[in-house]
VOMIVO-845195 format. One record per residue: residue number from 1; x, y, z of N, C-alpha, C in turn. Coordinates in steps of 0.05 Angstrom, whole numbers. Example, Ala and Ser with C-alpha at 12.3 -4.5 7.8 and 13.67 -1.06 7.14 Angstrom:
[1 [264 -114 156] [246 -90 156] [264 -66 156]]
[2 [257 -45 142] [273 -21 143] [258 1 157]]
REM end
This chain:
[1 [-328 305 224] [-314 282 212] [-287 278 225]]
[2 [-281 254 230] [-256 247 244] [-232 248 225]]
[3 [-209 254 236] [-184 254 220] [-167 231 229]]
[4 [-163 212 211] [-148 188 216] [-119 193 211]]
[5 [-102 186 229] [-73 187 226] [-61 160 233]]
[6 [-42 151 217] [-31 125 222] [-3 122 210]]
[7 [4 98 207] [30 91 195] [26 66 178]]
[8 [40 64 156] [38 42 138] [65 35 127]]
[9 [69 9 124] [95 0 113] [91 -28 101]]
[10 [112 -37 87] [111 -64 75] [133 -82 88]]
[11 [132 -107 80] [154 -125 85] [176 -120 64]]
[12 [196 -137 63] [217 -134 43] [211 -152 19]]
[13 [213 -141 -5] [207 -156 -30] [228 -151 -51]]
[14 [228 -169 -70] [246 -166 -93] [231 -153 -116]]
[15 [244 -132 -128] [231 -117 -150] [243 -125 -177]]
[16 [226 -123 -197] [235 -125 -225] [249 -99 -232]]
[17 [273 -100 -243] [288 -76 -251] [286 -55 -229]]
[18 [299 -60 -206] [296 -43 -183] [299 -13 -187]]
[19 [319 -5 -203] [323 24 -207] [299 37 -220]]
[20 [289 24 -241] [265 35 -255] [240 33 -238]]
[21 [237 12 -224] [213 8 -207] [212 29 -185]]
[22 [235 33 -171] [236 53 -150] [230 81 -161]]
[23 [242 88 -184] [238 114 -196] [208 118 -203]]
[24 [196 98 -216] [168 100 -225] [150 104 -201]]
[25 [153 88 -180] [135 89 -157] [139 114 -140]]
[26 [163 122 -136] [168 146 -119] [161 172 -134]]
[27 [160 170 -161] [152 194 -176] [123 201 -173]]
[28 [106 180 -168] [77 185 -167] [65 182 -140]]
[29 [76 165 -123] [65 159 -96] [81 173 -74]]
[30 [67 179 -52] [80 190 -29] [91 167 -12]]
[31 [114 156 -21] [127 134 -8] [157 138 -7]]
[32 [169 124 12] [198 121 12] [203 91 8]]
[33 [224 85 -7] [231 57 -12] [260 54 -4]]
[34 [265 35 14] [292 30 24] [301 2 16]]
[35 [327 0 10] [338 -25 2] [355 -37 25]]
[36 [352 -62 29] [369 -77 48] [393 -86 31]]
[37 [416 -73 34] [439 -79 17] [449 -108 20]]
[38 [444 -120 43] [454 -147 47] [440 -168 30]]
[39 [415 -162 22] [401 -183 6] [387 -171 -19]]
[40 [389 -145 -23] [377 -133 -47] [347 -130 -47]]
[41 [334 -134 -24] [305 -131 -22] [298 -103 -14]]
[42 [273 -96 -20] [263 -68 -16] [239 -68 3]]
[43 [237 -47 19] [214 -43 36] [203 -15 30]]
[44 [177 -12 34] [162 13 27] [151 25 53]]
[45 [151 51 55] [140 66 77] [122 88 66]]
[46 [98 91 77] [81 113 69] [91 139 79]]
[47 [92 159 62] [97 187 71] [73 204 65]]
[48 [50 191 60] [25 205 56] [19 222 80]]
[49 [6 245 77] [1 263 99] [-13 250 123]]
[50 [-29 230 118] [-42 217 141] [-29 191 149]]
[51 [-10 182 134] [4 157 140] [-10 132 128]]
[52 [-31 137 112] [-46 115 100] [-33 105 75]]
[53 [-48 88 61] [-39 77 35] [-40 99 14]]
[54 [-17 105 1] [-16 127 -18] [-33 122 -43]]
[55 [-46 143 -52] [-64 143 -75] [-56 166 -94]]
[56 [-61 163 -119] [-57 184 -139] [-83 190 -153]]
[57 [-84 214 -165] [-108 223 -180] [-99 228 -208]]
[58 [-108 212 -227] [-100 214 -255] [-111 239 -268]]
[59 [-132 251 -257] [-144 274 -269] [-136 301 -256]]
[60 [-112 301 -243] [-103 325 -230] [-87 344 -248]]
[61 [-86 336 -274] [-72 353 -293] [-42 346 -297]]
[62 [-32 327 -282] [-4 319 -284] [-2 297 -305]]
[63 [11 303 -327] [12 284 -349] [28 259 -342]]
[64 [48 261 -325] [63 238 -316] [46 218 -300]]
[65 [29 229 -282] [12 212 -266] [-10 199 -284]]
[66 [-21 215 -303] [-40 204 -321] [-28 181 -338]]
[67 [-4 185 -347] [10 164 -363] [15 139 -346]]
[68 [23 143 -321] [28 121 -302] [2 105 -298]]
[69 [-20 120 -292] [-46 107 -288] [-55 91 -312]]
[70 [-52 103 -336] [-61 89 -360] [-45 64 -365]]
[71 [-19 64 -357] [-2 41 -362] [-6 19 -341]]
[72 [-8 27 -315] [-8 7 -294] [-36 2 -282]]
[73 [-55 20 -286] [-82 17 -275] [-103 27 -295]]
[74 [-104 15 -319] [-122 25 -339] [-151 25 -329]]
[75 [-165 47 -334] [-192 49 -326] [-196 58 -297]]
[76 [-174 60 -282] [-175 68 -254] [-162 96 -252]]
[77 [-178 117 -248] [-167 144 -246] [-155 151 -219]]
[78 [-161 134 -199] [-151 140 -172] [-138 115 -159]]
[79 [-118 103 -172] [-106 79 -160] [-89 85 -136]]
[80 [-89 66 -118] [-70 68 -95] [-47 49 -100]]
[81 [-28 49 -83] [-4 33 -86] [-11 3 -89]]
[82 [-31 -6 -75] [-39 -34 -76] [-51 -43 -102]]
[83 [-61 -24 -118] [-73 -30 -144] [-51 -35 -165]]
[84 [-27 -26 -160] [-6 -27 -181] [19 -42 -173]]
[85 [23 -48 -148] [48 -58 -138] [56 -84 -152]]
[86 [37 -100 -160] [43 -126 -172] [59 -124 -198]]
[87 [56 -102 -211] [71 -97 -236] [101 -95 -231]]
[88 [109 -89 -207] [137 -84 -200] [150 -106 -184]]
[89 [135 -126 -177] [146 -149 -162] [158 -170 -180]]
[90 [182 -179 -171] [195 -201 -186] [177 -226 -184]]
[91 [173 -240 -206] [155 -263 -207] [168 -288 -194]]
[92 [169 -288 -168] [180 -311 -153] [160 -321 -133]]
[93 [160 -346 -128] [139 -360 -112] [133 -346 -85]]
[94 [153 -341 -69] [148 -329 -42] [153 -299 -41]]
[95 [154 -286 -64] [157 -257 -65] [130 -244 -64]]
[96 [120 -240 -40] [93 -230 -35] [96 -203 -20]]
[97 [82 -183 -30] [81 -157 -19] [60 -156 4]]
[98 [69 -151 28] [51 -148 51] [51 -119 60]]
[99 [27 -107 59] [24 -79 67] [8 -78 93]]
[100 [19 -65 113] [6 -63 139] [1 -34 146]]
[101 [-24 -28 154] [-31 0 162] [-45 -2 189]]
[102 [-38 17 206] [-52 19 232] [-53 49 239]]
[103 [-74 56 252] [-77 84 261] [-104 88 274]]
[104 [-110 113 277] [-136 120 289] [-140 150 291]]
[105 [-161 157 305] [-167 185 310] [-165 189 340]]
[106 [-141 196 348] [-134 198 376] [-143 173 390]]
[107 [-158 174 411] [-167 150 425] [-195 142 417]]
[108 [-207 156 398] [-235 151 391] [-238 123 379]]
[109 [-220 115 361] [-220 89 350] [-192 82 339]]
[110 [-187 57 335] [-161 48 324] [-168 27 303]]
[111 [-155 30 280] [-159 10 259] [-132 -2 251]]
[112 [-134 -25 239] [-110 -39 230] [-117 -59 208]]
[113 [-102 -58 187] [-107 -76 164] [-81 -86 153]]
[114 [-82 -110 141] [-59 -120 127] [-69 -135 102]]
[115 [-54 -133 80] [-61 -146 55] [-36 -158 43]]
[116 [-38 -181 31] [-16 -195 18] [-23 -198 -12]]
[117 [-5 -189 -29] [-10 -189 -58] [15 -201 -72]]
[118 [10 -219 -91] [32 -230 -106] [36 -216 -133]]
[119 [56 -225 -148] [63 -212 -173] [42 -213 -195]]
[120 [21 -230 -191] [0 -231 -211] [-23 -211 -204]]
[121 [-21 -199 -180] [-42 -181 -171] [-62 -195 -154]]
[122 [-59 -221 -149] [-77 -236 -133] [-74 -228 -103]]
[123 [-96 -224 -90] [-96 -219 -61] [-96 -246 -48]]
[124 [-74 -252 -34] [-71 -278 -22] [-84 -279 6]]
[125 [-84 -257 19] [-96 -255 46] [-102 -226 52]]
[126 [-122 -222 69] [-129 -195 78] [-141 -198 106]]
[127 [-131 -183 125] [-141 -184 152] [-145 -156 163]]
[128 [-164 -154 182] [-170 -128 194] [-173 -133 224]]
[129 [-164 -114 240] [-168 -116 269] [-197 -119 276]]
[130 [-214 -107 260] [-243 -107 267] [-255 -136 264]]
[131 [-240 -154 252] [-250 -181 249] [-255 -195 276]]
[132 [-243 -185 297] [-247 -197 323] [-276 -195 332]]
[133 [-291 -176 320] [-319 -173 328] [-338 -189 311]]
[134 [-329 -202 290] [-347 -217 273] [-362 -239 289]]
[135 [-387 -241 283] [-404 -261 295] [-405 -260 326]]
[136 [-402 -235 336] [-405 -232 365] [-424 -208 371]]
[137 [-431 -205 395] [-446 -182 405] [-429 -164 423]]
[138 [-403 -167 420] [-384 -152 437] [-386 -122 430]]
[139 [-382 -106 450] [-381 -77 445] [-354 -71 431]]
[140 [-354 -50 415] [-330 -42 400] [-313 -23 417]]
[141 [-287 -25 413] [-268 -7 426] [-267 19 412]]
[142 [-287 35 416] [-289 61 403] [-311 78 417]]
[143 [-310 104 412] [-332 120 422] [-340 140 401]]
REM end
């Protein structure tokens, strides 16, 4: 089985109650959140061991994580950051969270994805590098 390593980060967004939002998210997810002091916006970086989108497990025995999952992702025992981020976004028209991940397994293959989510949890757009192959017979850049 291949081991994927990559990097993931977001654009800059406005958070509801920034101090509480940052504390809640960094307590359960492997992320760093940085603030741009000039405009008060925040950006997220994955510190997950593989560099991917951070995920939590509600059944790992940690009561704080279980409580977080029950509050922000009811019925989902294994939410990732993208499942819950909308709860923390300020409800403004162009305040959209864009999460970009890219990585691979050495030179065997390379992947890349981006997703845009608004404060209601709606996915506004999702793209993948692999879309270049849709409706073609082209060989894939992998072995």
